[in-house]
C-alpha angles and dihedrals in degrees: 000000000000106000123036120195132191115201124193094217139020100250090047089053090053090047091054094042088053091053093049093046091050087051090059103261120133098239135192126187113215122202105228122329107325118244130213118338101002115167111251100174094137141097096228124033121193116196109204113211131176097226105119097100104022125100111295095239092055092046089054092049094051093044092052090049089053092047091051091051093048090048089054089055089061100256115174097195133027131209127197106204123200133162122296087234089056093236105202143111129241087266095053155210103196098050098046093046093047092050092047092051091050089056095044094049095042092240123150102200140017134182122239110212119156095178133138111163093184088067096037099260108139134162121214126170086350093302120122119224130194104203107313094335131086112249091251091058098042099085092265088102085072097049107140095225108021110023109192105211098161123056093194100100094187091054093044092049092050088064090059103041140069098220138051118282119223132211132215112189131215096259090061092047089054095043091080140261096297093054091047092049091049091050092052090048092050090053091048092053089053089056094250113150103179119049123189106217126199123231131160103169139038089251089061090052092048090052091047092048092053090053092052097064106127096020109129096212132031124179131193148078120316090274092071087066094060094096100035100083091058090061090058092042091052088053090053095244103122123091095201100241113116118146135063123219118243109237104162115132127185146056121343139210135187121217124186125187098157120106097194120132090249092052092050090056093045093051090048092052093047093049090060091074106015136058116258138195115204115209108220112208093220092054091045094051096044092047099244090116110060138170089249091054093049093045091050090051092051092049089055095058093093099231097319119132103243130193124225111196145174090185111134141154119281094253093055091046092049092050092050091048089052091052099044107017126262098253095040094051094045091051092049093050093048092047090050095051092043093053093043096052092048090052092048097047092046088054095051111280108144103178124056126180116191131190118201135043099240091044091050092051093050092048097049091048091049091053092052093231113167102185142005133204119226120242135176122324116261098187129344108302096008121092131183109256131206121205132172118239115143086329132338115332120195117215140179116191112191128191109231095248097044132090138048120274091266093049098119093053092049094045094054089055097043099051096058146305136282 
């Protein structure tokens, strides 16, 4: 294993694995830190954790455990992957985890670059944009778990870290490798350990990636990995086999727990031609909506590919959180989807499309999956995945904000056949 990555959620891990596979690295996504005799016959290993919204100390502990395992596999470089919308709170978890990894890996400096131009995430003068809007005006300021109210990533990161945070602007990135190397060295001499680095196009990320050869730790969104495979290729270390074939065959279901604007559109489009079951938070909390009831409804859809969703507009979500508590409601929704997917897969469903990072994590953990192979890209940042659970199981795990409006329809077709 050459490159070891630690992702703070499951959809983010798939996003990164997709980028590395497209770059020509044989990539495996591991679910949590592997135990015992896990297969590590790959060039890039992505350990998917569920640490984005948990207490910072626990996120650090799990991330260090993952780094230690990846180090034992012989990794030469490490990547801490977080969302391209920098989902975190003033207390963490991105800053604390990044600083802990620097210490554990004996690294003195790491870039911070949450950029993914293909999905509109760009960083300029240290400010993060989503499309034409600043992050704080993109809808992310209303995120139920990690509201992003400040687009200045350097300023936001300072709230989470012990040390100063540096900045390398776009003009330096585009001035060439020598200028970039000099800028990193200048930050290092000042004692800066985390450096926010601008990028607005894939070409900027490729230039940045080339300059990071030899750096022990890299941090960012999946875009920061665009240029990393070429460094290993240039060194003659890649075998040239990157993607798995999707071989899952059987019934399918779509599950959506995300309440992002993109997910709301995607659910609306899918409902125009497919049956849907909306999960009302009041019914879920009072017990009138059960896993048995949902599974019976799905079984009665006569071969159609239905969607079960808790996706709703921000006002409805906020009202439900007020009534039941944010953490309590989130836990109940995750428990419901986890139990439902286990019931469905055990009864013969072979293709599962999931919208939402927290929902995806709960579902993968419920299924007891330990690793997934990376297939073809469905939409930017979202690959088809193949897992083994009583035979091949096709999966698509979509971050709430990712995917075109017709994503669910495409995903059902790309992860296998009926």
